[in-house]
Phi, psi and omega in degrees: 000141182255116178255139179278338178157172181224139172261121180248110179284141182066038185282004183278346180196178177040237185299316181300315179297315181300318179294315181299315180294319179296318179293317180298326178295339176267015178066030176260121177298144187234135168260118183266105180277145172213155176257305183236349187256068181298320181292323177295318178296319178297321178293319176300313178302316180296318178301314181296313182292323177297331179273003177094006180270178179242135180205152171229165175249153183215121180266131174176157171143186181264157176291152182304329181299326179302314182287327177297318177296319179298315181300318182292340181271359180276158178303325181274353182059029177200160171272186178284147174266176184304314181297322178301310185289314181297321178299315179294318180298314180295326176303310180295319182292329181270356183235073185297343179280349177277119182228150174064028183251159178229126172245118180274110179249077192216017180069012180098006181304323182296341181295339180269358183286000000 
C-alpha cells in the first residue's frame, strides 16, 4: 500500500514518538507535531532520519493541562499507552482489506461523544 505521509500529533515523546518511528520504519514519511516540546520533536525527527526515514516537524496545539483533564474524565481514568496505540496502528497497516473502520484507542473517551 502506498501512503503519502502521516501526521503524528504529540510526536515529541512517548506514544507520539513511538508511532512516528514505527511508521517511518515502514517507509512512511512523517510530520512530527508538537505543542510545547520542540526539542522532543526535533529528536524524534533526528531518530527517524538517522534510520533512513523522512520527517518534518510542525508546531501547533493545546496546552498539556487540557489533555490531562481529558484523560481524567475517561472511564479508565487514563489515556492509551504506547502499546495500545501501536497495536491498533499496526493492525490497520497489516490489514489492507480493512477499510472505513474506526478503532477508538482512547480509554473510553469516545463514549461521551
